[in-house]
C-alpha positions as CSV (number, residue, x, y, z in Angstrom):
1,M,0.0,0.0,0.0
2,K,2.8,2.4,0.9
3,R,4.5,1.6,-2.5
4,V,1.2,2.5,-4.3
5,I,1.0,5.8,-2.4
6,F,4.5,6.7,-3.2
7,I,4.1,6.0,-6.9
8,F,0.9,8.1,-6.8
9,V,3.0,11.0,-5.4
10,M,5.7,10.6,-7.9
11,L,3.3,10.4,-10.5
12,L,1.9,13.8,-9.7
13,G,5.5,15.2,-9.8
14,T,6.5,13.6,-13.1
15,Y,3.2,14.5,-14.8
16,P,4.7,16.3,-17.8
17,V,7.0,13.3,-18.6
18,I,4.2,10.7,-18.0
19,N,1.9,12.8,-20.2
20,G,4.2,12.1,-23.1
21,L,4.3,8.5,-22.5
22,A,0.6,8.0,-21.8
23,Q,-2.0,6.6,-24.0
24,S,-4.9,9.0,-24.8
25,V,-8.5,8.0,-25.4
26,V,-10.8,10.7,-26.6
27,I,-14.5,10.4,-25.9
28,P,-16.2,12.6,-28.5
29,D,-19.5,13.3,-26.6
30,T,-17.9,14.5,-23.3
31,L,-14.6,16.2,-24.4
32,M,-12.9,14.1,-21.5
33,L,-9.4,13.1,-21.7
34,A,-8.6,9.8,-19.8
35,V,-4.9,9.3,-19.1
36,V,-3.8,5.7,-18.5
37,P,-0.1,5.7,-17.1
38,D,2.4,3.3,-18.4
39,S,3.8,1.5,-15.3
40,A,6.7,0.1,-16.9
41,A,7.8,3.4,-18.2
42,I,7.4,4.9,-14.7
43,N,9.5,2.2,-13.0
44,D,12.3,2.9,-15.6
45,L,12.2,6.6,-14.7
46,I,12.3,6.2,-10.9
47,P,15.6,4.7,-9.5
48,P,15.1,1.7,-7.2
49,D,17.2,3.4,-4.4
50,T,14.9,6.4,-4.5
51,V,11.9,4.1,-3.9
52,K,13.7,2.4,-1.0
53,Q,14.6,5.6,0.7
54,A,11.2,7.0,0.4
55,E,9.6,3.8,1.8
56,G,12.1,4.0,4.7
57,K,11.0,7.6,5.5
58,M,7.4,6.6,5.3
59,N,8.0,3.7,7.9
60,Q,9.7,6.2,10.2
61,L,6.5,8.3,10.0
62,G,4.5,5.2,11.0
63,S,4.3,3.8,14.5
64,P,7.5,2.3,16.0
65,N,8.1,-1.4,15.9
66,L,7.3,-2.6,19.3
67,A,9.5,-5.6,18.8
68,R,12.5,-3.4,18.2
69,V,11.9,-1.5,21.5
70,V,10.9,-4.3,23.7
71,S,12.6,-7.6,23.0
72,A,13.7,-10.6,25.2
73,P,17.4,-9.7,25.3
74,K,16.5,-6.2,26.4
75,I,14.1,-7.3,29.1
76,I,16.9,-9.7,30.5
77,W,19.4,-6.8,30.6
78,A,16.9,-4.7,32.3
79,V,16.3,-7.3,34.9
80,V,20.0,-7.9,35.4
81,I,20.7,-4.1,35.7
82,G,17.9,-3.8,38.3
83,I,19.1,-6.6,40.5
84,V,22.7,-5.6,40.4
85,S,21.7,-1.9,41.2
86,W,19.6,-3.1,44.2
87,F,22.6,-4.9,45.7
88,I,24.9,-1.9,44.9
89,L,22.5,0.7,46.5
90,N,21.8,-1.5,49.5
91,F,25.5,-2.0,50.1
92,L,26.1,1.8,49.9
93,V,23.3,2.5,52.2
94,R,24.7,0.0,54.8
95,L,28.2,1.4,54.3
96,V,27.0,4.9,55.0
97,G,25.0,3.7,58.0
98,A,28.1,1.9,59.4
99,I,30.3,4.8,58.9
100,G,27.7,7.0,60.9
101,E,27.5,4.5,63.6
102,R,31.4,4.7,64.1
103,N,31.3,8.4,64.4
104,P,28.7,9.4,66.9
105,K,29.3,13.1,66.6
106,R,28.7,13.0,62.8
107,R,26.2,10.0,62.8
108,I,23.1,12.2,62.1
109,T,24.9,14.2,59.4
110,V,26.2,11.0,57.7
111,K,22.8,9.4,57.8
112,R,21.2,12.3,56.0
113,L,22.8,11.1,52.9
114,I,20.9,7.8,52.9
115,P,17.5,9.1,51.4
116,I,19.6,11.2,48.8
117,I,21.5,8.1,47.8
118,R,18.4,6.1,47.3
119,I,16.5,8.7,45.3
120,V,19.5,9.6,43.0
121,G,20.5,6.1,42.7
122,W,17.2,4.7,41.4
123,T,16.5,7.7,39.2
124,F,19.9,7.0,37.4
125,V,19.0,3.3,37.2
126,I,15.6,4.0,35.6
127,Y,17.1,6.5,33.2
128,L,19.8,4.0,32.3
129,I,17.3,1.1,31.5
130,I,15.1,3.3,29.5
131,V,17.6,5.2,27.4
132,G,20.5,2.9,27.4
133,V,18.7,-0.6,27.1
134,F,15.3,-0.1,25.5
135,Q,16.1,3.1,23.5
136,P,12.6,4.1,22.6
137,P,11.9,7.1,20.3
138,I,11.3,10.3,22.2
139,E,7.7,10.4,21.0
140,T,7.1,7.0,22.6
141,I,8.7,8.1,25.8
142,I,6.5,11.3,26.0
143,A,3.3,9.3,25.2
144,F,4.2,6.6,27.7
145,F,4.8,8.9,30.6
146,A,1.8,11.1,29.8
147,S,-0.5,7.8,29.8
148,V,1.2,6.5,33.0
149,G,0.7,10.0,34.6
150,V,-3.0,10.0,33.8
151,A,-3.4,6.4,35.0
152,I,-1.5,7.0,38.3
153,G,-3.3,10.2,38.8
154,F,-6.7,8.5,38.9
155,A,-5.7,5.2,40.4
156,S,-3.1,6.2,43.2
157,Q,-4.2,9.6,44.6
158,D,-3.1,8.5,48.2
159,L,0.2,7.3,46.8
160,L,0.9,10.5,45.1
161,K,0.0,12.4,48.3
162,N,2.6,10.3,50.1
163,I,5.2,10.8,47.5
164,F,4.6,14.6,47.6
165,G,4.7,14.5,51.4
166,G,8.1,12.7,51.2
167,L,9.5,15.3,48.8
168,V,8.4,18.1,51.1
169,I,10.1,16.4,54.0
170,L,13.3,16.0,52.2
171,F,13.4,19.7,51.0
172,D,11.6,21.4,54.0
173,R,13.4,19.2,56.5
174,P,11.2,19.4,59.6
175,F,13.1,16.4,60.7
176,Q,15.9,14.1,59.4
177,V,17.3,10.7,59.6
178,G,18.7,10.2,63.2
179,D,16.3,12.7,64.9
180,K,14.1,11.9,67.8
181,I,10.6,12.9,67.0
182,E,7.1,12.6,68.4
183,V,4.3,12.4,65.8
184,G,0.7,11.3,67.0
185,N,1.1,8.6,69.6
186,Y,4.5,7.7,68.5
187,Y,8.0,8.7,69.8
188,G,11.2,7.4,68.5
189,E,14.3,7.9,66.3
190,V,13.8,8.4,62.4
191,L,15.4,5.3,60.7
192,E,14.4,6.2,57.1
193,I,12.6,8.9,55.1
194,G,11.2,7.2,51.8
195,L,9.0,8.7,49.1
196,R,6.0,6.8,50.5
197,S,6.5,6.6,54.2
198,T,8.8,7.4,57.2
199,R,10.1,4.7,59.6
200,I,10.5,5.4,63.3
201,V,12.1,3.0,65.9
202,T,10.2,3.5,69.3
203,P,12.0,3.1,72.8
204,D,10.7,-0.5,73.0
205,D,12.5,-1.4,69.8
206,S,9.4,-1.5,67.6
207,V,9.6,-0.1,64.1
208,V,6.5,2.1,63.2
209,T,5.9,3.0,59.5
210,V,3.9,6.3,59.1
211,P,2.6,7.4,55.6
212,N,4.2,10.8,54.6
213,S,0.8,12.2,54.0
214,E,0.0,11.8,57.7
215,M,3.3,13.3,58.6
216,M,2.4,16.4,56.8
217,N,-1.0,16.8,58.5
218,Q,0.1,16.3,62.0
219,S,2.2,18.3,64.5
220,I,5.7,17.0,64.9
221,S,7.8,17.5,68.0
222,N,11.7,17.2,67.3
223,A,13.8,16.6,70.3
224,N,17.3,17.3,68.8
225,S,16.8,19.0,65.4
226,G,19.9,17.4,63.8
227,E,22.2,17.5,66.8
228,S,23.6,14.5,68.4
229,N,22.5,15.5,71.9
230,C,19.1,16.1,73.3
231,Q,17.4,17.2,76.4
232,V,16.3,14.6,79.0
233,V,13.8,15.3,81.9
234,A,13.6,13.3,85.1
235,E,10.8,14.0,87.6
236,F,11.1,13.8,91.4
237,F,8.4,14.1,93.9
238,L,9.5,15.7,97.2
239,P,7.9,16.6,100.7
240,P,6.3,20.2,100.8
241,S,8.9,21.3,103.4
242,T,11.8,20.5,101.0
243,D,14.7,23.1,100.9
244,T,14.5,23.8,97.0
245,F,17.9,25.6,96.9
246,R,19.8,22.8,98.6
247,T,17.9,20.1,96.7
248,R,18.9,21.9,93.4
249,A,22.5,21.9,94.2
250,I,22.4,18.2,95.2
251,A,20.5,17.1,92.2
252,T,22.8,19.2,89.7
253,E,26.1,17.8,91.3
254,A,24.7,14.3,91.2
255,A,23.6,14.5,87.5
256,Q,27.1,15.7,86.5
257,V,28.5,12.3,87.7
258,S,26.7,10.4,84.9
259,R,29.0,9.2,82.2
260,F,26.2,9.9,79.5
261,I,25.8,13.7,80.3
262,Y,26.7,16.4,77.8
263,L,28.3,19.2,79.9
264,N,28.3,21.8,77.2
265,K,24.8,22.7,78.0
266,P,23.3,23.6,81.4
267,I,21.6,21.4,83.9
268,V,18.3,23.1,85.1
269,A,16.1,22.2,88.0
270,V,12.6,23.6,88.3
271,F,10.1,23.1,91.1
272,F,6.3,23.1,91.1
273,H,3.9,23.0,94.1
274,E,1.1,20.5,93.3
275,T,-1.8,18.8,95.0
276,N,-3.2,15.4,94.0
277,N,-5.8,13.3,95.8
278,N,-5.6,15.6,98.8
279,R,-1.9,15.2,98.9
280,T,0.5,18.1,98.7
281,Y,3.9,17.7,97.4
282,I,6.8,19.5,95.5
283,K,7.6,18.2,91.9
284,M,11.1,18.7,90.7
285,R,11.9,18.5,87.1
286,L,15.6,18.0,86.4
287,K,16.7,18.8,82.9
288,A,20.1,17.7,81.5
289,Y,21.4,16.8,78.1
290,V,22.6,13.4,76.9
291,S,25.6,13.2,74.7
292,D,24.3,10.7,72.4
293,I,20.6,10.4,71.8
294,R,20.8,6.7,71.5
295,D,21.4,6.7,75.3
296,E,18.5,9.0,76.1
297,F,16.6,6.5,78.4
298,V,19.8,4.9,79.8
299,F,20.9,8.4,80.9
300,K,17.5,9.2,82.4
301,S,17.6,5.9,84.4
302,D,21.2,6.6,85.5
303,M,20.4,10.3,86.4
304,T,17.4,9.2,88.4
305,E,19.3,6.7,90.4
306,L,22.2,9.1,91.2
307,V,19.9,11.9,92.3
308,L,17.7,9.6,94.5
309,R,20.7,8.2,96.1
310,E,22.1,11.6,97.1
311,L,18.6,12.9,98.2
312,I,18.2,10.0,100.5
313,K,21.8,10.2,101.8
314,E,21.1,13.9,102.7
315,G,17.8,13.1,104.4
316,I,15.7,15.1,102.0
317,I,13.7,11.9,101.1
318,H,13.1,9.5,103.9
319,D,11.5,6.0,104.1
320,G,8.1,7.5,105.1
321,W,7.7,9.5,102.1
């Protein structure tokens, strides 16, 4: 069919020559001239190479050959590249995590690279598979992504919300990997910030996965905001007659003995007079900073034991209280 169309086009362009080679039949009653082309003469006038080139251009104007774009060897190469890339990226992520664990002061800074490595790595892998392996025409790529975008837009609205939330978290940075945050009913250290969800490990060593869309719609409390230290608060309940000045000095000195304390920030003790169930007491909140956020609860327990021991030793807290 394409050959016939091409010959028809060439026929129009070579009409003066064809007209001399044509056979003419005159119909007396209608004054109509019927032109019947001599196909043998036309084939002699048009070189075969010209015909092949024209047919090749017409094939390019048609739809691309799917078998050339997607073939069994290309699919195998794409799978191999995907598997190898998965192992390489996981190795890099574990390597970066191990480097961060060996350097407590730079642990949080190093772990910030993990989500960037994942996003940049998989983006490069997808680009390599599409452009380097399948090599589809640019028109096919545009049409494919347009169709996929429309389909995803209708079928995966929640997924798109989570992905958008993940991008906002990465660029707005309300928290980062390694931060201690409280969101909803969960408190813990941020393990991973993905495009779909954020993973948090709680103090009881449970991993909680929170969709990024929920992270964007809730208030988030950040305990350390990118620093390796964070504030720890221990509460003590004392008799109403307690000497707060003396108690503050004893508690501050006792907290400084802990091997987990971060001494570059101040130790603060505040007192509150409270009544509960017809019982009056003084509540002391002792605030100090732990040098490594991973030791938050160990430091809180150690500080509580040290302070209680000194308060009992000084007679501020007695057995009857």
